[in-house]
C-alpha positions in Angstrom: -252.6 1.3 0.1 -251.0 -2.1 1.6 -253.6 -4.3 -0.4 -252.1 -2.0 -3.7 -248.6 -2.4 -2.8 -249.7 -6.4 -2.2 -251.0 -6.6 -5.6 -248.0 -4.9 -7.3 -245.4 -7.5 -5.3 -247.3 -10.5 -6.5 -247.1 -9.5 -9.8 -244.2 -8.5 -10.0 -242.8 -11.4 -8.6 -245.2 -13.8 -10.3 -244.2 -11.9 -13.6 -240.5 -11.3 -13.8 -240.0 -9.3 -16.7 -242.5 -10.5 -18.8 -241.6 -14.4 -19.0 -243.3 -17.1 -17.6 -241.1 -19.1 -14.9 -242.4 -22.0 -12.6 -242.9 -21.4 -9.0 -239.3 -23.1 -8.1 -237.9 -20.3 -10.1 -239.6 -17.8 -8.7 -238.8 -18.4 -5.3 -235.9 -16.8 -4.2 -235.6 -15.4 -7.6 -236.4 -11.7 -7.0 -235.6 -9.3 -4.2 -238.6 -5.6 -3.5 -236.7 -2.9 -1.9 -239.4 0.1 -1.0 -237.6 3.6 -2.2 -240.1 5.9 -1.5 -243.1 5.7 -3.7 -241.5 3.5 -6.1 -239.8 -0.3 -5.5 -236.5 -1.6 -6.5 -236.6 -5.2 -7.9 -233.3 -7.2 -8.4 -233.3 -10.4 -10.5 -231.1 -12.8 -8.4 -230.5 -14.9 -11.3 -229.4 -12.3 -13.8 -228.6 -9.1 -11.4 -230.5 -6.9 -13.4 -232.0 -4.0 -11.6 -235.5 -2.4 -12.1 -236.9 0.3 -10.5 -240.9 -0.1 -10.3 -243.2 3.3 -9.9 -246.8 3.7 -10.3 -248.3 5.7 -12.9 -251.9 6.8 -13.4 -252.3 3.6 -11.2 -250.2 1.8 -13.5 -247.3 0.1 -12.4 -244.2 -0.5 -14.7 -240.7 -1.5 -14.3 -237.8 -0.3 -16.0 -234.4 -1.1 -15.8 -231.7 0.5 -14.1 -229.3 1.8 -15.5 -225.6 0.6 -15.5 -222.3 0.1 -16.7 -221.9 -3.8 -16.1 -221.7 -4.3 -20.2 -219.0 -1.6 -20.5 -217.4 -3.1 -17.1 -217.4 -6.9 -18.6 -215.9 -5.2 -22.4 -213.1 -3.5 -20.5 -212.1 -6.1 -18.3 -212.1 -8.6 -21.2 -210.0 -6.0 -23.0 -207.3 -5.2 -20.5 -207.3 -9.3 -20.0 -206.8 -10.1 -24.4 -203.9 -7.1 -23.7 -202.5 -8.9 -20.9 -202.5 -12.1 -22.9 -200.4 -10.2 -25.8 -197.9 -9.1 -23.5 -197.4 -11.9 -21.7 -196.7 -13.7 -25.0 -194.3 -11.2 -26.5 -192.8 -11.6 -23.0 -192.1 -15.3 -23.7 -190.9 -15.0 -27.1 -188.0 -12.3 -25.7 -187.1 -15.6 -23.7 -188.2 -13.9 -20.3 -185.9 -11.2 -20.8 -187.7 -8.6 -20.8 -185.3 -7.4 -23.8 -182.6 -7.4 -22.8 -179.5 -8.2 -24.9 -178.1 -11.5 -25.4 -174.4 -12.6 -25.0 -173.8 -11.4 -28.6 -175.1 -8.4 -28.4 -173.5 -7.5 -25.2 -169.7 -8.4 -26.6 -169.9 -6.8 -29.5 -170.7 -3.5 -27.5 -168.2 -4.7 -24.8 -166.1 -4.7 -27.6 -166.7 -1.3 -29.1 -165.7 0.6 -25.8 -162.7 -1.8 -25.5 -161.4 -0.3 -29.1 -162.9 3.8 -28.1 -161.1 2.7 -24.7 -157.7 2.2 -26.6 -158.1 4.9 -29.0 -158.3 7.6 -26.2 -155.5 6.0 -24.2 -153.3 6.1 -27.5 -154.7 9.8 -27.6 -153.5 10.8 -24.7 -150.2 9.4 -24.7 -149.9 11.1 -28.0 -150.9 14.4 -26.1 -148.3 14.2 -23.5 -145.5 13.8 -26.0 -146.8 16.8 -28.1 -144.0 19.9 -26.6 -145.6 21.8 -23.7 -145.9 25.2 -26.0 -148.4 23.7 -28.6 -150.6 23.0 -26.1 
C-alpha cells in the first residue's frame, strides 16, 4: 500500500499535468496533501488545485473547481468602473457635481426676487381693510 502511494506521488510530481518539466522546475512546484483516500495536489506556480483519486487501480487527477477566474474578472470590472467614475469626477473639476458660482448667483437672484415679491405682498395685505380678510 505504501509503495502504491509512493508511486503515485512520484508520478504526479514528475508528470505534473501531462507536461514535461526539468528537475529544477519540479522541485518545490507541487505540494501533495492526503485527504481521506485521495490526494490534493497544488501547483505552486499556477495555483491550480487538483484532486487525485484512484479508480480501478488507475490514479487520475482532476482540476478542482474554483471561481478564481470569475473573481479576477469581477475585480477587473470594478477597477474599470472605478477608473470611469474617477474620470467623471475629474471632468467636473473635483466638485462632485456642485454648482459653480454663476449658477449659485442665478439661484440667489431668483430667491431674492421671490422674497421681494413676498414682502410686497405682505405689505399690501396689511394695507387692506380688516373686514376683507
